C-alpha positions as a printed NumPy array, in Angstrom:
array([[ 16.323,  20.163,  16.448],
       [ 16.904,  17.011,  18.428],
       [ 13.614,  15.533,  19.547],
       [ 14.364,  11.883,  19.997],
       [ 11.558,   9.325,  19.984],
       [ 11.689,   5.583,  20.468],
       [  8.762,   3.161,  20.524],
       [  9.064,   2.614,  24.281],
       [  9.925,   6.073,  25.546],
       [ 10.083,   9.762,  24.911],
       [ 12.829,  11.659,  26.674],
       [ 13.574,  15.264,  27.422],
       [ 16.489,  16.741,  29.358],
       [ 15.591,  16.807,  33.033],
       [ 12.227,  15.207,  32.381],
       [ 12.572,  11.462,  31.852],
       [  9.256,   9.936,  30.843],
       [  9.737,   6.247,  30.182],
       [  6.383,   4.658,  29.374],
       [  5.242,   1.79 ,  31.548],
       [  7.961,   2.149,  34.144],
       [  7.926,   2.68 ,  37.876],
       [  5.863,   4.828,  40.137],
       [  4.642,   8.198,  38.88 ],
       [  1.989,  10.817,  39.287],
       [ -1.238,  10.775,  37.297],
       [ -0.384,  11.091,  33.629],
       [ -1.967,  11.718,  30.278],
       [ -0.973,  10.5  ,  26.832],
       [ -0.481,  13.064,  24.065],
       [  0.119,  12.917,  20.311],
       [  3.19 ,  15.069,  19.626],
       [  3.036,  16.916,  16.287],
       [  4.935,  19.547,  14.313],
       [  3.484,  22.378,  12.238],
       [  5.915,  24.874,  10.759],
       [  8.464,  25.737,  13.432],
       [  6.155,  24.797,  16.325],
       [  5.569,  21.623,  18.285],
       [  2.198,  20.917,  19.816],
       [  0.478,  17.999,  21.468],
       [ -3.099,  16.766,  21.307],
       [ -4.74 ,  14.662,  24.024],
       [ -4.851,  11.074,  22.737],
       [ -8.38 ,  10.693,  24.1  ],
       [ -9.505,  13.121,  21.346],
       [ -7.427,  11.696,  18.475],
       [ -9.402,   9.605,  15.996],
       [ -6.657,   8.77 ,  13.476],
       [ -3.644,  10.027,  11.554],
       [ -3.306,   9.8  ,   7.792],
       [ -1.49 ,  11.143,   4.765],
       [ -2.725,  14.422,   3.348],
       [ -5.97 ,  14.149,   1.364],
       [ -7.45 ,  16.543,  -1.214],
       [ -9.009,  19.63 ,   0.404],
       [-11.734,  21.759,  -1.201],
       [-11.673,  25.48 ,  -0.369],
       [-14.822,  27.039,   1.101],
       [-15.446,  30.734,   0.372],
       [-15.786,  33.079,   3.317],
       [-13.903,  30.971,   5.865],
       [-11.14 ,  32.433,   8.011],
       [ -7.562,  31.796,   6.779],
       [ -7.011,  29.121,   9.454],
       [ -9.547,  26.904,   7.644],
       [ -8.052,  25.141,   4.63 ],
       [-11.475,  23.853,   3.548],
       [-13.255,  20.509,   3.605],
       [-11.972,  17.014,   2.94 ],
       [-13.965,  13.815,   2.59 ],
       [-12.729,  11.561,   5.402],
       [-14.395,   8.203,   5.965],
       [-17.228,   9.342,   3.685],
       [-18.019,  12.542,   5.623],
       [-17.11 ,  16.158,   4.803],
       [-14.621,  17.179,   7.502],
       [-13.265,  20.679,   8.191],
       [ -9.488,  20.895,   7.726],
       [ -7.592,  23.399,   9.88 ],
       [ -4.072,  24.675,   9.119],
       [ -2.268,  23.777,  12.367],
       [  0.647,  26.134,  11.625],
       [ -1.75 ,  29.103,  11.606],
       [ -2.768,  28.269,  15.18 ],
       [  0.632,  29.64 ,  16.223],
       [  1.669,  32.319,  13.733],
       [  0.762,  33.92 ,  10.435],
       [  2.8  ,  31.487,   8.341],
       [  1.061,  28.559,   6.705],
       [  3.237,  25.465,   6.819],
       [  3.714,  22.539,   4.474],
       [  1.088,  19.81 ,   4.884],
       [  2.07 ,  16.162,   4.867],
       [ -0.26 ,  14.663,   7.485],
       [ -3.818,  14.975,   8.711],
       [ -4.875,  14.172,  12.261],
       [ -8.592,  13.86 ,  12.878],
       [ -9.756,  14.775,  16.361],
       [-13.052,  14.898,  18.203],
       [-14.084,  18.353,  19.379],
       [-17.165,  17.567,  21.412],
       [-19.718,  16.041,  19.023],
       [-17.812,  17.068,  15.898],
       [-14.719,  15.838,  14.115],
       [-12.122,  18.119,  12.522],
       [ -8.821,  17.427,  10.787],
       [ -5.603,  19.292,  11.501],
       [ -3.229,  19.645,   8.537],
       [  0.384,  19.555,   9.7  ],
       [  3.929,  18.81 ,   8.698],
       [  4.551,  15.74 ,  10.85 ],
       [  3.322,  13.451,  13.59 ],
       [  6.353,  12.995,  15.848],
       [  5.072,  10.322,  18.216],
       [  3.096,   9.426,  21.304],
       [  4.171,  11.112,  24.505],
       [  3.212,  10.321,  28.084],
       [  3.482,  13.195,  30.528],
       [  2.825,  13.306,  34.253],
       [  0.348,  15.988,  35.328],
       [  2.954,  17.633,  37.564],
       [  5.189,  18.314,  34.514],
       [  2.705,  20.721,  32.976],
       [  3.853,  24.345,  33.211],
       [  1.353,  27.084,  34.033],
       [  0.422,  29.421,  31.21 ],
       [  2.035,  32.851,  31.356],
       [ -0.538,  35.543,  32.257],
       [ -0.643,  36.925,  28.705],
       [ -1.721,  33.512,  27.361],
       [ -4.274,  32.869,  30.085],
       [ -7.187,  33.836,  27.845],
       [ -6.151,  31.684,  24.856],
       [ -8.777,  28.952,  25.102],
       [ -7.085,  26.509,  22.73 ],
       [ -3.923,  26.178,  24.865],
       [ -4.234,  23.894,  27.898],
       [ -0.613,  24.293,  28.956],
       [  3.02 ,  24.486,  27.99 ],
       [  6.032,  22.298,  28.496],
       [  9.411,  21.745,  26.897],
       [ 10.922,  18.775,  25.149],
       [ 14.604,  18.831,  24.195],
       [ 14.651,  22.6  ,  24.78 ],
       [ 11.721,  23.078,  22.373],
       [  8.495,  24.698,  23.528],
       [  5.488,  22.366,  23.214],
       [  1.932,  23.73 ,  23.259],
       [ -0.589,  21.348,  24.801],
       [ -3.895,  21.961,  23.051],
       [ -7.513,  21.585,  24.16 ],
       [ -9.132,  19.776,  21.247],
       [-12.612,  21.164,  21.917],
       [-11.365,  24.767,  21.775],
       [ -9.219,  24.741,  18.629],
       [-11.9  ,  26.178,  16.358],
       [-14.94 ,  28.219,  17.453],
       [-18.413,  26.646,  17.075],
       [-19.69 ,  29.392,  14.733],
       [-16.954,  28.55 ,  12.212],
       [-17.716,  24.812,  12.512],
       [-21.422,  25.549,  11.932],
       [-20.505,  27.497,   8.768],
       [-18.35 ,  24.608,   7.534],
       [-21.014,  22.021,   8.339],
       [-23.522,  24.012,   6.267],
       [-21.014,  24.203,   3.375],
       [-20.382,  20.446,   3.665],
       [-24.097,  19.7  ,   3.52 ],
       [-24.345,  21.724,   0.305],
       [-21.355,  20.016,  -1.325]])
């Protein structure tokens, strides 16, 4: 894989996106990440921080996508396996990214944070019809011939699961 990142720009064949240069359409900044064999991006407006992997305590009865709870900044925080958002294979965890999902904060466990990526709104590809009902995916694009899923932070994990984890965190 050949995703190339530099501090001042992120490039993709046929889609130059130099930050801070020239005239362009409305754009949004994304945090580009890797989990397993997949690349995904989170809206920077929802990202709280990135950090090394922390200890995670399992919580009985949670779906497989939920690794458990971790104490982050003194608060029990649900940790989600980002690789399981895309397929049935859990990936290696090296990084956590905490994001705001409405009034709550969750952490995504992933392999790597690749960099910050600025993308013009007109570069976002429409979702194929079969993915139209997947609430967590805001759109798709490509970067260096790799598919990148653009995620909606507020839709990554359903509220009923977050409520269950919040109750478990209060008991811990």
